[in-house]
C-alpha positions as a Markdown table, in Angstrom:
| # | Residue | x | y | z |
|---|---|---|---|---|
| 1 | Unk | 90.1 | 101.4 | 7.0 |
| 2 | Unk | 90.8 | 98.3 | 9.0 |
| 3 | Unk | 93.6 | 97.9 | 7.3 |
| 4 | Unk | 94.9 | 101.2 | 8.2 |
| 5 | Unk | 93.7 | 100.2 | 11.8 |
| 6 | Unk | 95.5 | 97.0 | 11.7 |
| 7 | Unk | 98.9 | 98.8 | 10.7 |
| 8 | Unk | 98.4 | 101.6 | 13.5 |
| 9 | Unk | 98.2 | 98.9 | 16.0 |
| 10 | Unk | 101.1 | 96.8 | 15.0 |
| 11 | Unk | 103.2 | 99.9 | 14.6 |
| 12 | Unk | 102.0 | 101.5 | 17.9 |
| 13 | Unk | 104.6 | 99.8 | 20.1 |
| 14 | Unk | 104.5 | 98.7 | 23.8 |
| 15 | Unk | 100.9 | 98.0 | 24.3 |
| 16 | Unk | 102.4 | 94.7 | 25.1 |
| 17 | Unk | 105.0 | 95.8 | 27.5 |
| 18 | Unk | 103.6 | 94.8 | 30.6 |
| 19 | Unk | 103.8 | 91.0 | 29.6 |
| 20 | Unk | 105.8 | 88.7 | 27.8 |
| 21 | Unk | 108.9 | 89.1 | 29.4 |
| 22 | Unk | 109.2 | 85.5 | 29.7 |
| 23 | Unk | 108.6 | 83.6 | 26.3 |
| 24 | Unk | 106.0 | 81.3 | 28.2 |
| 25 | Unk | 104.0 | 84.4 | 29.4 |
| 26 | Unk | 103.7 | 85.8 | 25.8 |
| 27 | Unk | 101.9 | 82.3 | 24.4 |
| 28 | Unk | 100.0 | 82.2 | 27.7 |
| 29 | Unk | 98.9 | 85.7 | 27.1 |
| 30 | Unk | 98.4 | 85.2 | 23.5 |
| 31 | Unk | 96.0 | 82.3 | 24.4 |
| 32 | Unk | 94.3 | 84.5 | 27.1 |
| 33 | Unk | 93.6 | 87.1 | 24.3 |
| 34 | Unk | 91.9 | 84.4 | 22.0 |
| 35 | Unk | 89.8 | 83.6 | 24.8 |
| 36 | Unk | 88.8 | 86.6 | 25.7 |
| 37 | Unk | 88.0 | 87.6 | 21.8 |
| 38 | Unk | 90.7 | 90.8 | 22.4 |
| 39 | Unk | 92.0 | 91.2 | 19.2 |
| 40 | Unk | 94.0 | 94.4 | 20.1 |
| 41 | Unk | 95.6 | 92.1 | 22.9 |
| 42 | Unk | 96.3 | 89.3 | 20.7 |
| 43 | Unk | 97.7 | 91.4 | 17.8 |
| 44 | Unk | 99.9 | 93.2 | 20.1 |
| 45 | Unk | 101.5 | 89.9 | 21.3 |
| 46 | Unk | 102.7 | 89.3 | 17.6 |
| 47 | Unk | 105.9 | 90.2 | 15.6 |
| 48 | Unk | 105.1 | 92.1 | 12.5 |
| 49 | Unk | 106.9 | 89.6 | 10.4 |
| 50 | Unk | 104.7 | 86.4 | 12.0 |
| 51 | Unk | 104.1 | 83.5 | 9.6 |
| 52 | Unk | 101.3 | 81.1 | 11.0 |
| 53 | Unk | 101.1 | 77.4 | 10.1 |
| 54 | Unk | 97.6 | 76.2 | 11.0 |
| 55 | Unk | 96.3 | 72.5 | 10.5 |
| 56 | Unk | 97.9 | 72.5 | 7.1 |
| 57 | Unk | 97.1 | 76.2 | 5.9 |
| 58 | Unk | 99.6 | 79.1 | 5.7 |
| 59 | Unk | 99.2 | 82.7 | 6.9 |
| 60 | Unk | 102.3 | 84.4 | 5.5 |
| 61 | Unk | 102.1 | 87.6 | 7.1 |
| 62 | Unk | 100.4 | 88.9 | 10.3 |
| 63 | Unk | 97.5 | 91.0 | 8.4 |
| 64 | Unk | 97.0 | 87.6 | 6.3 |
| 65 | Unk | 96.6 | 86.1 | 9.9 |
| 66 | Unk | 94.2 | 88.8 | 11.7 |
| 67 | Unk | 92.0 | 89.0 | 8.5 |
| 68 | Unk | 91.4 | 85.2 | 7.7 |
| 69 | Unk | 92.2 | 82.9 | 10.6 |
| 70 | Unk | 92.4 | 85.2 | 13.8 |
| 71 | Unk | 88.6 | 85.5 | 14.0 |
| 72 | Unk | 88.0 | 81.6 | 13.6 |
| 73 | Unk | 91.0 | 80.8 | 16.5 |
| 74 | Unk | 88.9 | 83.1 | 18.8 |
| 75 | Unk | 85.5 | 81.5 | 18.1 |
| 76 | Unk | 87.1 | 78.2 | 18.7 |
| 77 | Unk | 89.2 | 79.5 | 22.0 |
| 78 | Unk | 85.9 | 80.5 | 23.4 |
| 79 | Unk | 84.0 | 77.0 | 22.5 |
| 80 | Unk | 86.8 | 75.2 | 24.3 |
| 81 | Unk | 89.1 | 74.5 | 27.0 |
| 82 | Unk | 92.5 | 74.0 | 26.6 |
| 83 | Unk | 94.3 | 72.2 | 29.1 |
| 84 | Unk | 98.3 | 72.4 | 29.2 |
| 85 | Unk | 99.8 | 69.0 | 29.4 |
| 86 | Unk | 103.7 | 69.5 | 28.7 |
| 87 | Unk | 106.1 | 72.5 | 28.1 |
| 88 | Unk | 109.3 | 73.0 | 26.9 |
| 89 | Unk | 111.2 | 76.3 | 26.3 |
| 90 | Unk | 114.7 | 76.7 | 24.6 |
| 91 | Unk | 116.8 | 79.0 | 22.7 |
| 92 | Unk | 119.0 | 82.0 | 23.7 |
| 93 | Unk | 119.7 | 85.4 | 23.4 |
| 94 | Unk | 116.4 | 87.4 | 21.6 |
| 95 | Unk | 115.4 | 84.2 | 19.5 |
| 96 | Unk | 113.3 | 81.8 | 21.9 |
| 97 | Unk | 110.7 | 78.9 | 21.2 |
| 98 | Unk | 108.1 | 77.2 | 23.4 |
| 99 | Unk | 106.7 | 73.9 | 22.3 |
| 100 | Unk | 103.2 | 72.7 | 24.0 |
| 101 | Unk | 101.0 | 69.9 | 24.0 |
| 102 | Unk | 97.4 | 71.0 | 25.3 |
| 103 | Unk | 94.5 | 68.7 | 25.7 |
| 104 | Unk | 91.4 | 70.6 | 23.9 |
| 105 | Unk | 88.0 | 69.8 | 24.8 |
| 106 | Unk | 84.6 | 71.4 | 23.7 |
| 107 | Unk | 82.0 | 71.8 | 20.9 |
| 108 | Unk | 82.5 | 73.2 | 17.4 |
| 109 | Unk | 80.2 | 75.6 | 16.0 |
| 110 | Unk | 78.0 | 72.6 | 14.5 |
| 111 | Unk | 77.7 | 71.2 | 17.7 |
| 112 | Unk | 80.8 | 68.4 | 16.9 |
| 113 | Unk | 82.7 | 67.4 | 20.0 |
| 114 | Unk | 85.9 | 68.1 | 20.4 |
| 115 | Unk | 88.1 | 66.1 | 22.2 |
| 116 | Unk | 92.0 | 65.9 | 20.8 |
| 117 | Unk | 95.6 | 66.8 | 21.3 |
| 118 | Unk | 97.0 | 69.7 | 20.0 |
| 119 | Unk | 100.6 | 70.3 | 19.4 |
| 120 | Unk | 101.9 | 74.2 | 19.0 |
| 121 | Unk | 105.1 | 75.3 | 18.6 |
| 122 | Unk | 105.6 | 78.8 | 19.0 |
| 123 | Unk | 109.1 | 80.9 | 18.4 |
| 124 | Unk | 109.3 | 84.1 | 19.6 |
| 125 | Unk | 111.8 | 87.0 | 19.3 |
| 126 | Unk | 112.7 | 89.7 | 22.0 |
| 127 | Unk | 111.5 | 93.0 | 20.8 |
| 128 | Unk | 112.7 | 95.8 | 23.5 |
| 129 | Unk | 112.1 | 94.1 | 27.0 |
| 130 | Unk | 109.2 | 91.7 | 25.9 |
| 131 | Unk | 108.9 | 88.9 | 23.5 |
| 132 | Unk | 106.5 | 88.9 | 20.2 |
| 133 | Unk | 105.5 | 85.7 | 18.7 |
| 134 | Unk | 106.9 | 85.5 | 14.9 |
| 135 | Unk | 105.8 | 82.0 | 14.2 |
| 136 | Unk | 102.9 | 79.6 | 15.3 |
| 137 | Unk | 102.6 | 76.3 | 14.1 |
| 138 | Unk | 99.3 | 74.4 | 15.5 |
| 139 | Unk | 98.7 | 70.8 | 14.7 |
| 140 | Unk | 96.3 | 67.9 | 16.1 |
| 141 | Unk | 96.0 | 64.3 | 16.6 |
| 142 | Unk | 92.3 | 64.3 | 15.0 |
| 143 | Unk | 92.8 | 64.0 | 11.1 |
| 144 | Unk | 88.5 | 64.7 | 10.9 |
| 145 | Unk | 89.0 | 67.8 | 13.2 |
| 146 | Unk | 92.0 | 69.2 | 11.0 |
| 147 | Unk | 89.7 | 68.5 | 7.6 |
| 148 | Unk | 87.4 | 70.6 | 9.3 |
| 149 | Unk | 89.2 | 73.3 | 10.4 |
| 150 | Unk | 91.0 | 73.9 | 6.9 |
| 151 | Unk | 87.5 | 74.0 | 4.9 |
| 152 | Unk | 86.0 | 76.6 | 7.8 |
| 153 | Unk | 89.4 | 78.5 | 7.5 |
| 154 | Unk | 89.5 | 78.5 | 3.6 |
| 155 | Unk | 85.9 | 79.8 | 3.2 |
| 156 | Unk | 86.5 | 83.7 | 2.9 |
| 157 | Unk | 84.9 | 85.8 | 5.9 |
| 158 | Unk | 81.9 | 87.8 | 5.6 |
| 159 | Unk | 82.1 | 91.0 | 6.1 |
């Protein structure tokens, strides 16, 4: 049933039409959706061909990301503050990229403090009048956080 709901949402089209006319707006709206734990809004900003590289792990489809790592990313977004340090935007036509660095602070669910730099690459494709994310790649300068993140996300989500 959840798979059918996800497919319906991804096929529904212009839920995202009011945001994302500029690539950086799409990236910022995605982060806001994560912070708000708004699954529908987050998914509406993702292209159906999405591939995510996240701290050494891969979600090869938007469905894999939605069911495996999106809930974890929402939990992390709620528990942390992401301060944009730098951003570069490029590309042309219907293909664009947004490279961002963030200072991320807060605490993990086990109380471990987080204070790190997170690097983000987002590749976007124009669909109609808006941009959708087709690729995300996150990494950090904190090897201990990366190892903990891989372990947490590698566990199957309990449902």
